BALOBA-1460 file (C-alpha; in Angstrom, 3 decimals):
// residues 67
<rec num="1" residu="m" x="18.978" y="4.900" z="-0.535"/>
<rec num="2" residu="a" x="21.166" y="7.252" z="1.396"/>
<rec num="3" residu="f" x="19.084" y="10.301" z="0.463"/>
<rec num="4" residu="f" x="16.284" y="9.075" z="2.789"/>
<rec num="5" residu="q" x="18.515" y="8.824" z="5.859"/>
<rec num="6" residu="d" x="17.878" y="12.360" z="7.097"/>
<rec num="7" residu="i" x="14.104" y="12.312" z="6.633"/>
<rec num="8" residu="t" x="11.902" y="12.181" z="9.729"/>
<rec num="9" residu="l" x="8.321" y="10.914" z="9.669"/>
<rec num="10" residu="r" x="5.984" y="13.469" z="11.232"/>
<rec num="11" residu="f" x="2.932" y="11.669" z="12.603"/>
<rec num="12" residu="d" x="1.431" y="15.013" z="13.593"/>
<rec num="13" residu="l" x="0.963" y="15.713" z="9.864"/>
<rec num="14" residu="l" x="-0.884" y="12.444" z="9.196"/>
<rec num="15" residu="p" x="-4.678" y="12.144" z="9.291"/>
<rec num="16" residu="d" x="-5.970" y="11.282" z="12.757"/>
<rec num="17" residu="n" x="-6.222" y="7.545" z="12.065"/>
<rec num="18" residu="p" x="-3.762" y="5.849" z="14.455"/>
<rec num="19" residu="p" x="-4.349" y="2.248" z="13.241"/>
<rec num="20" residu="y" x="-2.625" y="3.216" z="9.993"/>
<rec num="21" residu="h" x="0.252" y="5.036" z="11.654"/>
<rec num="22" residu="e" x="2.058" y="1.750" z="12.364"/>
<rec num="23" residu="k" x="1.687" y="0.592" z="8.747"/>
<rec num="24" residu="i" x="3.004" y="3.953" z="7.524"/>
<rec num="25" residu="r" x="5.877" y="3.814" z="10.015"/>
<rec num="26" residu="i" x="6.872" y="0.305" z="8.869"/>
<rec num="27" residu="f" x="6.721" y="1.282" z="5.189"/>
<rec num="28" residu="f" x="8.731" y="4.449" z="5.846"/>
<rec num="29" residu="e" x="11.312" y="2.470" z="7.823"/>
<rec num="30" residu="c" x="11.671" y="-0.014" z="4.934"/>
<rec num="31" residu="v" x="12.273" y="2.785" z="2.449"/>
<rec num="32" residu="k" x="14.601" y="4.696" z="4.744"/>
<rec num="33" residu="e" x="16.678" y="1.650" z="5.706"/>
<rec num="34" residu="d" x="16.433" y="-0.087" z="2.310"/>
<rec num="35" residu="k" x="14.607" y="-3.094" z="3.800"/>
<rec num="36" residu="e" x="12.120" y="-5.369" z="2.069"/>
<rec num="37" residu="v" x="8.520" y="-4.198" z="2.514"/>
<rec num="38" residu="p" x="6.137" y="-6.602" z="4.331"/>
<rec num="39" residu="v" x="3.785" y="-6.850" z="1.342"/>
<rec num="40" residu="k" x="5.432" y="-7.325" z="-2.023"/>
<rec num="41" residu="p" x="4.306" y="-4.975" z="-4.818"/>
<rec num="42" residu="e" x="3.287" y="-7.999" z="-6.911"/>
<rec num="43" residu="e" x="0.872" y="-9.091" z="-4.170"/>
<rec num="44" residu="s" x="-0.611" y="-5.606" z="-3.966"/>
<rec num="45" residu="l" x="-1.112" y="-5.573" z="-7.727"/>
<rec num="46" residu="e" x="-3.050" y="-8.865" z="-7.586"/>
<rec num="47" residu="v" x="-5.361" y="-7.457" z="-4.901"/>
<rec num="48" residu="i" x="-5.943" y="-4.322" z="-6.990"/>
<rec num="49" residu="k" x="-6.816" y="-6.487" z="-10.014"/>
<rec num="50" residu="m" x="-9.314" y="-8.467" z="-7.945"/>
<rec num="51" residu="l" x="-10.922" y="-5.310" z="-6.579"/>
<rec num="52" residu="e" x="-11.139" y="-3.833" z="-10.061"/>
<rec num="53" residu="g" x="-12.771" y="-7.060" z="-11.254"/>
<rec num="54" residu="i" x="-15.352" y="-6.791" z="-8.463"/>
<rec num="55" residu="y" x="-16.241" y="-3.241" z="-9.490"/>
<rec num="56" residu="i" x="-16.465" y="-4.118" z="-13.200"/>
<rec num="57" residu="s" x="-18.552" y="-7.205" z="-12.422"/>
<rec num="58" residu="s" x="-20.908" y="-5.091" z="-10.327"/>
<rec num="59" residu="e" x="-21.281" y="-2.522" z="-13.108"/>
<rec num="60" residu="k" x="-21.913" y="-5.159" z="-15.806"/>
<rec num="61" residu="g" x="-24.021" y="-7.404" z="-13.605"/>
<rec num="62" residu="k" x="-22.103" y="-10.518" z="-14.627"/>
<rec num="63" residu="e" x="-18.941" y="-12.461" z="-13.909"/>
<rec num="64" residu="v" x="-15.698" y="-10.927" z="-15.119"/>
<rec num="65" residu="i" x="-12.703" y="-13.087" z="-15.962"/>
<rec num="66" residu="f" x="-9.284" y="-11.510" z="-16.117"/>
<rec num="67" residu="k" x="-5.787" y="-12.878" z="-16.522"/>
């Protein structure tokens, strides 16, 4: 991904939430240097599905089963 090589991350433009700055820096570095990200997209998708299930279960007031 050579087109990312000249991009600089500007922390001064990020919200004032320093604990996330390191996570953003690591992600940006992975994209810029074509490295593998620490959390695989498939893992993130599974977490999103679980969270969505929690919200749906809360709305319906019963257990939700998803595949």
